[in-house]
C-alpha positions in Angstrom: -0.2 0.1 0.3 1.4 3.5 -1.2 1.4 6.2 1.7 0.6 9.3 0.5 1.2 13.0 2.5 -1.7 15.2 3.1 -0.5 17.7 0.5 -0.4 14.7 -2.1 -3.7 13.6 -1.3 -5.3 17.3 -1.6 -3.4 18.1 -4.9 -5.0 14.5 -6.0 -8.5 15.6 -4.9 -7.8 19.1 -6.8 -7.0 17.6 -10.1 -10.2 15.5 -10.2 -12.6 18.3 -9.5 -10.5 20.3 -11.8 -11.2 18.0 -14.7 -15.1 18.8 -14.2 -14.5 22.7 -13.4 -13.8 25.3 -15.9 -13.5 29.1 -15.6 -14.4 31.6 -18.3 -14.1 35.3 -18.6 -17.9 35.7 -18.0 -17.8 33.4 -14.9 -14.4 32.9 -13.9 -13.1 30.4 -11.4 -12.5 31.6 -7.8 -9.6 29.6 -6.5 -8.9 29.4 -2.8 -5.4 28.2 -1.4 -4.6 27.9 2.2 -1.6 27.5 3.9 -0.6 27.2 7.5 -0.4 31.3 8.2 -1.9 32.8 5.1 -5.0 32.5 2.6 -4.9 33.3 -1.1 -7.7 33.8 -3.8 -7.7 34.2 -7.5 -9.9 35.0 -10.0 -8.9 32.8 -13.1 -10.0 32.6 -16.7 -9.4 29.2 -18.2 -10.0 30.0 -21.7 -7.0 32.2 -21.4 -5.0 30.7 -18.9 -4.9 34.0 -17.0 -5.4 35.3 -13.3 -8.2 38.0 -13.7 -7.8 39.2 -9.9 -6.1 37.9 -6.6 -6.1 38.5 -3.2 -4.5 37.5 0.0 -4.1 38.3 3.9 -0.5 39.6 3.2 -2.5 42.6 1.6 -4.4 43.3 4.7 -3.5 45.7 7.1 -2.1 44.2 10.5 -4.8 43.2 12.7 -5.8 41.0 15.6 -8.3 39.3 13.9 -8.3 35.6 13.8 -7.5 33.3 10.2 -11.1 33.0 9.7 -12.1 36.6 10.1 -8.8 37.4 7.5 -10.2 34.8 5.5 -14.2 36.3 5.3 -12.0 39.8 4.5 -10.4 38.5 1.5 -13.4 36.9 0.2 -15.2 40.4 0.5 -12.0 42.0 -1.2 -11.9 39.4 -4.0 -15.6 40.2 -4.6 -14.9 43.8 -4.7 -12.1 43.2 -7.0 -14.1 41.3 -9.5 -16.8 43.7 -9.3 -14.5 46.4 -11.0 -13.8 44.1 -13.7 -17.9 43.5 -14.2 -17.5 39.8 -12.9 -20.7 38.9 -11.2 -20.9 35.1 -11.0 -17.8 32.3 -10.5 -17.3 28.8 -10.1 -15.9 28.1 -6.6 -13.0 26.2 -6.7 -12.3 24.7 -3.1 -8.6 23.5 -4.2 -9.3 19.8 -2.9 -9.9 21.2 0.7 -13.2 20.5 2.8 -15.6 23.2 2.6 -15.2 24.2 6.3 -13.5 26.7 8.3 -11.4 29.5 6.6 -12.4 28.0 3.0 -16.2 28.3 3.8 -15.3 32.0 5.3 -14.0 33.1 1.7 -16.9 31.8 0.1 -19.3 33.6 2.6 -17.2 36.6 2.2 -17.4 36.8 -1.6 -20.9 36.2 -1.6 -21.5 39.0 0.9 -19.5 41.0 -1.4 -21.7 40.4 -4.0 -20.5 37.6 -6.1 -22.9 34.6 -7.2 -22.0 30.9 -7.2 
């Protein structure tokens, strides 16, 4: 039996989901990446292979908020950047992570910001 690390398992799940998911310029893919300390979100047009907009908690000012609250702010920030580019709908790509905690907070923040998915 082959033992895989957590990262390899997540990447495998992500590839499986990505085979069925595709972002366009009208409805880009909202990708979320979570590391131990930070969280990143990107709007991606898969037809052109380009990143339309991006946001991370590195862009936020230093604050005493916990990681989940920062993730919700990132969701609102990426939705605002999408609004500037006339993007109202997106396909949510959780990146192989469970829809829980910080990933869920990014999705809720993006919905509050006006992005529909």
